[in-house]
N, C-alpha and C positions, 0 to 999 in steps of 0.2 A: 504492500500500500503505500503508495508514493505522495507524499506532501508537496508543493512548489510554493514557493515563496519569493515574491515580488519585492525589488528591493531600487528606489529610484535613485540614491545619489551615490557616489563612491564611502562619503561619510559611514553613512547608515551600512552600508557594505560591509566598511570593516570592525561591526560587532559581531558579523558570522561567520566570518573566513577571514585568514590571510591569502585566499587565491586569488589571483589574478582574474577578473574576468572582463569581457569587452564587452562595453555595451549592445545592448540589444540581443546577448546572446546569455547561456545557462550552461548552469554545470552542479554534479551531485557534489554534496557535500559531506555527507553519509550513505548509506545504501538509499535508505526513504526518503532523505530529503532533498531538492534540487530548488537551485537560488540560479533566480536571472536578475538580471543585472537592467537596468528596461531604458533609465533617465527620466527627466523629470516629464510632467503633464498626462492626462490622462490618455493620449494616444499611443504613448509609447507604454505605459502601462498595460492597455489592451493586447499590445502588443504579443509583451513580453507574457502575460498571461496565457494567452492563445499558442504562444508555443510550449509554455511548461505543460499544457494540456495534452499539446500533442507529442509529446515527451512522456506521456502518461501518467500525470498529476491528477489524484481523484481527489483533493482537496487543495484549496486554493491560501494565502495568507497573505494581507497586505502589510508591510515593515517597515517602521522608520520614524518620523518625527513628524509633528505638528504643530499649531497652532493652537495657543488656548483662544477662545470665545466667552470662557465663563473664568468669570473674576476669584473661583474657588481653583484653580488651576495653578499650578508656580510649573517653574522649569524644571523638567527632568522626573515630573508625572507622569505614572505609567495611564493609559486610556485603551479597557477593550468596549471600542464601538460597538451598542446591540442595535446599533440602525445607521444604515449609511442614507444621506441624503443628496441628489444630484443638484446642479445650479438649476433647474426649471421646477424643483421641489418632490418630486419623484424618489420615495423611498425603498429601502429594503432593508432585510432586514438583517443579520449576521445569524448563522447555524445556531438556536438556541439552545441545545446539548452540546454541542463543543465550545460554546459559551462561557456557560455554566461550568463546564467542567475546567476551562481554564483560569478561571475565575477564582475558582477554589482553590487550584493547584497555587496558583503565580499571589494568591490572598496570606499565602505560608510568610513570603520572605517582602515581599510588597504591600503595599496600601494600592489596590486598586481603584481605577474609577470608569465609571461607565457611561453611557448616554448618545445620542446624534453625534457622526461627524459627518460634516457637511463638505460640499465639493466648494474649490473656487479652481475656476480656469485661468485665473493671475496670481501672485503673490499679491496678499491684502497685509499693506507694509503701515496702514496706518491702525492707531488703537481705539480712534473712532469707528471706523470698519468693519474691525473686530466686532466690536458691542453690538452692532447692528445688524449683524448676522444672526447674530447670538438672541437678541429680539427678535426676528424676523425668521428665523429657524427654530429654534430654541436647543439650538445642536452645542455640543459642549467646547466644540474644536473642529476645526477644517484642513485638509489635506489636498491635494489638488491630483492623486491617483486612485484611491481607494473604490472612490464605488466604478471606475472603468474598471476592476478586478473584480468586483460583486458582479457586476453585470455580466463579464463572463460567467463566473462560476453559477450567475445562474441560470443561465444558455444553457450549461452542461449540468444542469443541476447536481453541483458539486456542492460543500459545502464550504464556506469563507469564513474565515476570521480576520479581525482588523486590531494588529498590536503598533500602537501609537504611542510613543513617546514627547512629551511638552517641549519645546525648545521655546519659542516665545512669548512672555505672557501677555494676555490681553489687551494690559496697559500700555505695552513698549512698542514703539512707533522705531519700524525697522530703519539704519541707517540709508540715505540715497544711494550711497556708494552701490549697496545689494542691487537695486533695478540697475543701475545705469551698468555694471560690470556681467550684466546677464548676456547669453550669445542666444541666434535664431533658438536653440534647443531647448533652455530654459536650465543650462550649465554656467555657473561662472567662469568668467573666462581672472586668470589670476593677472595678465599684463593690465587688463583695464579696471580687474581692481584696485591695484600699485598706482596706476597712473594718477585715478579719481584721488585716493587719498595724498599722492602728492600735491594735485592742485587742490584738494580740501581737507588740511589736513583736522580741520575740528569733526571730520567724522571718525576717526580713529577711537575715540572713548567708547560710542556707541558699537563699534566693531568687537571691540575689546569684551565690552558685557554682552552682544549677542554670541561672542563664541565661547563666552563659560555657562551660559544655558544651553549650549547648543553638546556644550561638552559632558551636564549635566541631563541631559536626552539621552546623548550616547551612553554613559555611564548607565542608564537604567535599562536602556536595551541590551547591554552584553549582562544584564542580571536575568534577564528574559531568557538570553541567549543562554544558559548554563542551565537552563530546565528544556532547552527547544525538545528532545529527545523526547520527556514525558508528553511536552505541549501538543506534540504533535503524534500522539500515539492514544487517539482517540478509535474503539475499535468498528470494525467495519458495522456491525448491527449497530450502533447510535448513528451512523449518518443518513 
């Protein structure tokens, strides 16, 4: 029974494996877990999910970081979404048995938050916009990939789970350097980032703060990864 995991960013990938994976490709990290490095955004996540299904995955996981929409969440908090919400408001529930199993398992070592995870098609940089999304949707967090993975799971009648750690809190405005440093595929280009910092040195403290938040999220994902074999061991009769 193979579990497929979709990861969008190389920093998130490093919480699961030290193997080098090309974007758009996948690799087995254990006999029963196959990991795909999708790149950012829904289209990439959809393609990676379909690749995992073609490779024999019978359940799918969205893995990585998320932005908080609820003031109750801080950087490093773990969110196991119970509902995925797309940009048009369509909702997809995660697999209830797997979600309950994962929550009970991870609650032994971590505080687990649940709630809705809403799709954003672009980076939501402003705290006010994040608060508005929370009011509008009721979701506790947002990302750009999970709903696309959930839709592939639904189309193939496969269980789905979203494992997300909070990076930026709801009140944090992302540094402008982030958006200015992205390429067309949603990846940060280091040369563009360094140039923007050189021209706008006042951005540096915000970037350092964001880096600390992101490290807190990565540390949480690493703790979850230690229990990955158990997390993906849901018996087939429970699917």
